[in-house]
C-alpha positions in Angstrom: 100.2 -89.1 324.3 97.9 -86.9 322.5 98.7 -85.8 319.5 98.2 -81.5 318.9 96.4 -80.1 316.1 97.3 -75.8 315.9 95.0 -73.6 314.1 96.0 -69.6 313.7 93.4 -67.6 311.6 93.5 -67.2 308.0 95.2 -64.0 307.1 93.1 -62.1 304.6 94.4 -62.3 301.2 93.9 -58.3 300.7 98.1 -57.1 301.8 100.5 -57.4 303.9 99.3 -57.9 307.6 100.3 -55.2 310.1 102.1 -56.7 313.6 98.8 -56.6 314.9 97.3 -59.5 312.8 101.1 -61.3 313.4 100.6 -61.5 317.2 96.8 -61.8 317.4 97.5 -65.4 315.6 100.2 -66.5 314.0 103.0 -65.9 316.1 101.5 -67.0 319.3 100.5 -70.3 317.5 104.1 -70.7 315.8 105.9 -70.1 319.9 103.4 -72.9 321.4 104.1 -75.0 318.4 107.7 -74.8 318.8 107.7 -75.6 322.5 104.9 -78.4 322.3 107.6 -80.0 319.2 110.6 -79.7 321.7 108.6 -81.4 324.4 108.3 -84.3 321.6 104.5 -84.1 321.1 102.8 -84.8 317.5 102.3 -81.0 316.2 100.3 -80.4 312.9 100.5 -76.7 312.5 97.7 -75.8 310.1 97.5 -72.2 308.6 96.4 -70.7 305.1 95.6 -67.0 303.2 91.6 -66.7 303.5 91.2 -65.5 299.4 87.3 -65.1 298.9 85.2 -62.7 299.8 84.3 -59.5 298.3 87.1 -57.3 299.1 89.6 -60.3 297.0 87.7 -59.1 294.3 87.8 -55.3 294.9 91.7 -55.6 296.0 92.2 -57.9 292.5 90.1 -54.6 290.9 91.9 -52.3 292.3 95.4 -54.1 290.9 94.3 -54.2 287.6 94.7 -58.5 287.8 92.5 -60.9 287.6 91.4 -62.1 291.1 93.1 -65.5 290.6 96.4 -63.8 289.8 96.0 -61.6 292.3 95.5 -64.1 294.9 97.8 -66.1 294.2 100.6 -63.8 293.8 99.5 -62.1 297.1 99.8 -65.4 298.7 103.0 -65.8 298.2 104.4 -62.6 299.0 102.7 -63.4 302.6 104.2 -66.4 303.0 107.7 -65.1 302.2 107.4 -62.7 305.1 105.8 -65.8 307.7 109.1 -67.5 306.2 111.3 -64.4 307.6 108.9 -64.4 310.7 110.1 -68.2 311.2 106.6 -69.0 311.5 107.2 -73.5 311.2 103.8 -74.1 309.5 103.4 -77.4 308.7 101.4 -76.5 305.4 100.6 -72.8 304.6 97.8 -73.7 302.5 94.9 -71.5 300.4 90.8 -71.1 300.7 90.4 -71.1 296.8 91.8 -75.0 296.9 90.5 -77.6 294.7 90.1 -79.8 298.9 88.1 -76.3 300.0 85.6 -76.2 296.9 85.6 -80.4 297.8 84.9 -80.1 301.1 82.6 -77.0 301.5 80.1 -78.3 299.2 80.3 -81.6 301.3 79.6 -79.9 304.4 76.6 -77.9 302.9 75.6 -81.0 301.0 75.3 -82.9 304.6 73.6 -79.6 306.4 71.2 -79.8 303.3 70.2 -83.6 304.1 70.0 -82.8 307.9 67.3 -79.9 307.4 69.8 -77.3 308.5 70.3 -75.5 304.8 66.7 -73.4 303.6 66.8 -71.8 300.2 65.4 -68.1 301.1 63.6 -65.5 298.6 65.2 -61.7 299.9 65.4 -58.1 298.4 68.7 -57.2 297.5 70.6 -54.2 295.5 70.9 -55.2 291.6 73.3 -52.7 289.7 71.9 -51.9 285.9 74.9 -50.8 285.0 76.4 -53.8 285.6 74.2 -56.5 285.4 74.3 -57.9 288.8 73.8 -58.2 292.0 75.9 -55.9 294.5 77.3 -57.4 297.9 77.1 -55.3 300.8 80.8 -54.3 300.1 79.7 -53.5 296.7 78.1 -50.5 297.3 79.6 -47.5 298.2 77.7 -44.3 299.8 77.4 -41.2 302.1 76.7 -42.7 305.4 73.8 -41.5 307.3 75.2 -41.0 310.7 78.5 -39.3 310.0 78.7 -38.1 306.4 81.4 -40.1 305.8 81.2 -39.9 301.3 83.2 -43.6 301.2 80.9 -45.9 303.6 80.3 -49.7 302.8 76.6 -51.1 302.5 78.1 -52.8 305.2 79.7 -50.7 307.8 81.2 -47.0 308.2 84.7 -47.2 308.5 85.0 -43.7 309.6 82.7 -43.9 312.7 81.9 -47.5 312.4 78.4 -47.9 312.6 76.7 -50.8 311.0 75.0 -50.2 308.0 72.8 -51.5 305.5 73.1 -51.1 301.4 69.8 -49.2 301.8 70.8 -47.0 304.6 73.7 -45.1 302.2 72.7 -41.7 300.6 73.9 -41.3 297.3 74.7 -45.3 296.6 76.6 -46.6 294.1 78.4 -49.3 292.6 82.1 -50.1 293.7 82.5 -51.5 290.3 81.2 -49.3 288.0 80.6 -46.2 290.5 76.8 -46.0 288.8 74.5 -44.8 291.3 71.7 -46.4 289.0 70.9 -49.3 291.6 66.8 -51.0 292.2 65.8 -53.0 294.8 64.9 -56.7 293.4 64.4 -60.4 295.1 67.0 -63.2 294.7 67.3 -66.4 296.0 70.4 -67.3 298.7 70.7 -70.3 301.0 70.4 -69.9 305.0 71.5 -71.7 307.7 69.6 -72.5 310.3 71.9 -71.6 313.3 68.7 -71.0 314.7 68.2 -74.6 315.0 71.2 -75.7 316.4 71.5 -73.0 319.1 70.7 -75.6 322.3 73.3 -77.9 320.6 76.0 -75.5 320.2 75.1 -73.8 324.1 75.8 -78.0 325.4 78.8 -77.9 323.2 79.7 -74.5 325.1 79.1 -75.6 328.4 80.9 -78.7 327.8 84.3 -77.4 325.7 84.9 -73.7 327.3 85.7 -74.0 330.9 89.3 -73.8 330.4 88.7 -71.5 327.9 90.4 -67.7 328.6 87.5 -65.4 329.9 87.9 -63.2 326.7 86.9 -66.1 324.3 84.3 -67.6 326.7 82.3 -64.8 327.3 82.3 -63.7 323.6 81.3 -67.1 322.6 78.3 -67.2 325.8 77.1 -63.4 324.6 76.5 -64.6 321.1 74.6 -67.2 322.3 72.5 -64.9 324.8 71.4 -62.9 322.0 70.6 -65.8 320.3 71.6 -67.6 316.6 70.3 -66.0 314.0 69.7 -67.7 310.8 72.3 -66.4 308.4 72.7 -65.9 304.7 75.6 -68.2 303.3 75.9 -67.3 300.2 76.7 -64.3 297.4 76.6 -63.4 294.3 80.0 -62.8 293.5 82.5 -64.2 290.5 85.0 -65.9 293.0 84.2 -68.3 295.4 83.3 -72.0 296.3 80.7 -72.6 293.5 76.9 -73.8 294.9 77.0 -77.1 293.5 74.5 -78.2 291.1 73.4 -81.5 292.0 71.8 -79.3 295.2 70.4 -76.3 293.9 70.3 -76.1 290.1 68.9 -72.8 290.2 71.2 -71.7 292.3 73.8 -72.7 290.5 72.8 -71.9 287.0 72.8 -68.2 288.8 76.3 -68.1 289.6 76.0 -68.3 293.6 79.5 -69.0 295.7 79.2 -69.6 299.3 80.1 -66.5 301.9 83.4 -66.2 302.6 82.2 -67.4 306.7 81.1 -70.2 305.3 84.1 -71.8 303.8 87.0 -70.2 305.3 86.9 -72.2 308.8 86.4 -75.1 306.6 89.5 -74.7 305.1 92.0 -75.7 308.3 90.1 -79.2 307.1 91.0 -78.9 303.7 94.3 -77.6 304.4 95.2 -80.5 306.0 94.2 -82.5 303.5 96.4 -80.0 301.1 99.5 -80.8 303.1 98.6 -84.6 302.7 98.0 -84.6 299.2 100.9 -82.7 298.5 103.3 -85.8 299.6 103.6 -88.4 296.9 104.4 -91.3 299.9 100.6 -89.6 301.0 99.6 -89.1 304.5 96.7 -89.1 306.6 95.0 -86.2 307.1 91.4 -87.3 308.3 92.7 -89.3 311.3 93.6 -85.3 312.4 89.7 -83.9 312.1 87.5 -87.0 312.1 87.0 -89.0 314.7 90.2 -88.0 316.4 89.8 -88.1 319.8 93.2 -88.4 320.6 93.5 -84.7 319.5 93.9 -81.8 321.3 93.2 -78.4 318.8 94.3 -75.4 319.9 92.8 -72.4 317.9 94.6 -68.8 318.2 93.1 -65.8 317.1 92.2 -62.1 317.9 88.8 -61.5 319.7 86.8 -59.9 316.7 87.4 -64.1 314.7 85.8 -65.8 318.3 82.4 -65.7 317.3 82.7 -67.3 314.3 85.1 -69.9 315.5 83.6 -70.8 318.7 79.5 -70.6 317.6 79.5 -69.8 313.9 81.7 -73.2 312.5 81.1 -75.1 315.7 77.6 -75.0 314.9 78.1 -76.0 311.0 80.0 -79.1 312.2 77.5 -80.3 314.3 74.5 -79.9 312.0 76.5 -82.3 309.7 75.9 -84.6 312.1 79.6 -86.1 311.2 82.5 -86.5 313.8 84.5 -83.4 312.4 86.9 -82.2 315.4 86.2 -79.6 317.5 88.3 -77.2 319.0 89.8 -77.9 322.6 91.1 -74.9 323.5 90.2 -71.2 322.1 92.9 -68.6 322.6 91.8 -65.2 322.1 93.9 -61.6 321.9 93.1 -58.2 322.6 94.3 -55.5 320.4 97.5 -54.7 319.8 97.2 -50.8 319.4 99.6 -48.4 317.3 99.7 -45.7 320.2 96.5 -46.1 321.8 95.1 -46.3 317.9 94.0 -49.2 315.9 96.3 -50.5 313.5 94.6 -50.1 310.0 95.8 -52.6 307.0 93.2 -50.1 304.8 94.3 -46.8 306.1 98.2 -48.2 306.4 98.8 -47.1 310.0 100.7 -48.8 312.4 103.6 -50.5 311.4 103.3 -53.5 308.6 105.1 -56.9 308.9 107.2 -56.5 305.5 108.4 -52.9 307.0 108.9 -54.6 310.4 111.7 -56.9 308.6 113.3 -54.5 307.0 113.9 -52.6 309.9 115.3 -55.6 312.2 115.3 -59.1 312.2 112.6 -61.5 313.2 113.8 -62.2 316.7 113.3 -58.4 318.2 109.8 -58.6 317.0 108.9 -61.9 318.1 110.1 -61.5 321.7 108.8 -58.2 321.8 105.4 -59.4 320.7 105.0 -62.0 322.6 106.9 -60.4 325.8 103.6 -57.7 325.4 101.4 -59.6 324.1 97.6 -58.3 324.5 96.4 -61.3 326.6 94.1 -59.6 329.4 93.9 -56.1 327.7 94.9 -54.3 324.8 98.8 -52.9 324.4 99.9 -50.1 322.6 102.9 -50.2 320.9 105.4 -47.6 321.2 108.8 -47.0 319.9 109.9 -45.9 323.5 108.8 -49.7 324.7 109.9 -51.6 322.0 113.5 -49.8 322.1 113.3 -50.7 325.9 112.3 -54.4 326.0 115.1 -54.9 323.3 118.0 -53.3 325.1 117.2 -54.1 328.8 115.9 -57.8 327.9 117.7 -58.8 324.3 121.1 -57.0 323.7 121.8 -56.4 327.7 120.6 -59.0 329.8 121.0 -61.7 326.8 122.9 -60.7 324.0 125.7 -59.4 326.6 125.9 -62.6 329.0 126.8 -64.3 325.9 129.6 -62.3 324.4 131.3 -61.2 327.3 131.4 -65.1 329.0 132.3 -66.7 325.6 135.0 -64.2 324.8 136.5 -64.1 328.2 136.8 -67.6 328.5 138.6 -67.8 324.9 140.9 -64.7 325.8 142.0 -66.5 328.7 141.6 -70.1 328.6 141.6 -70.9 324.8 139.0 -72.1 322.4 137.9 -74.9 324.5 135.2 -75.5 327.7 137.7 -74.8 330.7 137.7 -77.8 332.8 138.0 -75.9 336.6 137.5 -76.9 339.5 134.7 -79.1 340.7 130.9 -77.2 341.3 130.2 -75.8 344.4 127.7 -74.4 347.0 127.0 -71.3 344.2 126.5 -73.9 341.4 124.3 -75.7 343.3 122.5 -72.8 344.7 122.1 -71.7 341.2 121.1 -75.4 339.3 118.2 -75.1 341.9 117.1 -71.7 341.3 116.9 -72.6 337.0 114.8 -75.5 337.7 112.7 -73.9 339.8 112.8 -70.9 336.8 112.5 -73.6 334.3 109.5 -75.2 335.7 107.7 -72.3 335.8 108.3 -71.2 332.4 107.1 -74.5 331.2 103.7 -74.0 333.3 103.3 -70.6 331.7 103.8 -72.0 328.1 101.4 -75.7 328.8 98.9 -72.4 330.1 99.6 -70.8 326.6 100.3 -68.0 329.4 102.8 -65.9 326.9 103.7 -62.8 328.6 104.2 -64.7 331.7 106.2 -67.5 329.8 108.0 -64.2 328.5 108.9 -63.1 332.0 109.8 -66.3 333.2 112.9 -66.7 330.6 114.0 -63.2 331.2 114.2 -64.7 334.6 116.2 -67.2 333.6 118.3 -65.0 331.6 118.8 -62.6 334.5 119.6 -65.8 337.1 123.2 -66.3 334.7 123.7 -62.2 335.0 123.4 -62.6 338.7 125.4 -65.8 338.9 128.5 -64.2 337.1 128.3 -60.6 339.0 128.7 -63.0 342.2 131.8 -64.7 340.6 133.3 -62.4 339.1 135.3 -64.3 337.2 137.4 -61.2 336.0 138.4 -61.2 339.5 138.6 -64.9 340.4 141.0 -65.5 337.7 143.7 -63.2 339.2 143.9 -65.2 342.2 142.8 -69.0 341.3 142.4 -70.0 337.9 140.6 -72.9 338.5 137.2 -71.1 340.1 137.4 -68.9 337.2 137.2 -71.8 334.9 134.5 -73.3 336.7 132.4 -69.9 336.8 132.9 -69.9 333.0 132.0 -73.3 332.5 128.7 -73.3 334.4 128.1 -70.0 332.6 128.0 -71.6 328.9 126.0 -74.2 330.0 123.8 -71.8 330.9 124.1 -70.5 327.5 123.2 -73.8 325.6 120.1 -73.9 328.3 119.1 -70.6 326.9 119.6 -71.5 323.3 117.2 -74.6 324.2 114.4 -72.8 326.2 114.6 -69.8 324.1 113.8 -71.7 321.0 110.2 -70.8 320.7 110.7 -67.2 321.3 113.7 -66.3 319.5 114.8 -69.3 317.2 117.5 -67.5 315.2 119.8 -66.7 318.0 119.0 -69.9 319.8 120.6 -71.3 316.8 123.5 -69.3 316.8 123.7 -69.9 320.8 123.4 -73.7 320.8 125.9 -73.2 317.4 128.5 -71.8 319.4 129.7 -75.2 320.7 130.7 -78.1 318.7 128.6 -80.9 320.2 128.3 -84.4 318.6 124.5 -85.7 316.9 123.2 -82.1 319.3 119.2 -82.2 318.8 118.7 -79.9 321.6 116.4 -81.8 323.0 113.9 -80.4 325.7 116.2 -79.8 329.5 114.7 -81.6 332.0 114.9 -80.9 336.1 118.1 -82.6 336.8 119.8 -81.0 333.9 119.2 -77.9 334.7 120.3 -78.8 338.1 123.3 -79.9 337.1 124.1 -77.6 334.2 126.7 -79.8 332.9 125.5 -80.7 329.1 128.7 -78.8 327.7 131.7 -80.6 329.0 135.1 -79.7 329.4 137.3 -79.8 326.8 134.1 -78.7 323.7 135.5 -76.7 321.2 133.4 -73.1 320.9 133.2 -70.3 319.1 131.9 -66.9 319.7 129.0 -66.2 317.5 128.4 -62.2 316.1 126.7 -60.0 318.3 123.0 -61.5 319.1 121.3 -58.1 319.4 122.6 -54.8 318.3 121.3 -51.9 320.6 118.7 -49.8 319.3 119.7 -46.1 319.4 118.5 -42.4 319.6 119.2 -42.2 316.0 117.6 -45.3 315.0 114.3 -44.0 317.4 113.6 -41.1 315.6 114.3 -42.0 312.1 111.4 -45.1 313.2 109.3 -42.0 314.6 109.6 -40.3 311.0 108.9 -42.7 309.4 106.1 -44.5 311.1 105.0 -41.4 312.9 104.5 -41.5 317.3 102.3 -40.1 319.6 99.8 -37.0 318.2 
């Protein structure tokens, strides 16, 4: 059985993430990881905060903190929110770790030895007042295209045009505000991707056939346009230093590696952090080096695809070492807010901390995955959110659990009733559940999350249809044994729902599973035969009625949400 390595795009350190970040990487990775663990696979889910680069330094400056203190604080703040969303990382590391410093420098040395890194002189903006070269994001000014007066040296956030620092009108330093700037020559390291184009193409041809079209098309578009040599160092105070034993002059000047060179290496480094954190020791290298028995799945939004499908594989190939490369790249489109972009910098949309203040994580987990932006962008609206919560979670699942257990306790006491032997209705139900379970498993294994959520919803609906057909509240008036059979069957459905719903709604699943006093209940996955039999909770098992699993969202709630977060203009 293959081992399953899972990574999700590293969340950037400069602030709390919005729901679009959550659904585009970390949440689907967690859902898939939970499912694979339940199926008995050996799973390692690795993530980390991405802490280097210009935005981290600027955010720390705005916060009045040193960049290392800022990053440490933000790492803990993000991790607390991800814990609140029940994300089951095996390790959530930091790209500023010593492990990442060592591995990034190792990669650079190997690429240099193999002729894939070259030192080149370039012309770059120098700030007289700050006495330093300024990376592109350290330069702000007026956009020549739209007149926006806070455009950055790499891109105008207002009109989205890509810029060069020399394009800006009235350019000034983002550090001091000084406009006393000049262009000087300096040296940087370049990754010679052009020399690796053929190898990357061969790897993409061999590896991407089963990737979603979104991921493979982006990768091939970049290859068609041609791989260009890319600068992989910057003039920053915060980052992985250029090793002095190879490039003493650049090291003396304080050059650090560009964030997009060291960030993907952090997947490997975070795995080493995981291993190093265990006093007994863990094996990290076999997950990444000569890891032929490992299936590696990556999760990310579409803007991250080029770096993970082309640039990082080129880096790995250039080392001439057998580093593990991605087997399946699951890419997502955007989650929008009423059709507009979520924006971390402009505070547009719902951010993960605010989401957890409003409602428990399961509400968000289910909605986001049931409406995941897989084939197209998904527009978040409060109306769609409340409809999904009220119909699927509150009415279809929550109400089923509550009325079955409450009615049974009222009429038969606190143990699962025995009743009659299963009949034709139960046989038909078992066959239906087994078919729907197989459909759900197929979608989960194909990483088709919207379809998986629809199959899960169909499983819940099957229980409601059975209950309406048998109507135990009427049966009990004429045949208590038949009513007891219906309730016992429905209770077995609740336990089945607890197990198969766990990847999507782990807190509710735990509450459903905990309703039954079953010794040694490990919630192992349900087999097709068990689904047909619906007999894993035997008569006589003690049970309790859990609190309401999902409260409905009212019109008053909706109005307050729209007022706080805005709605359609």
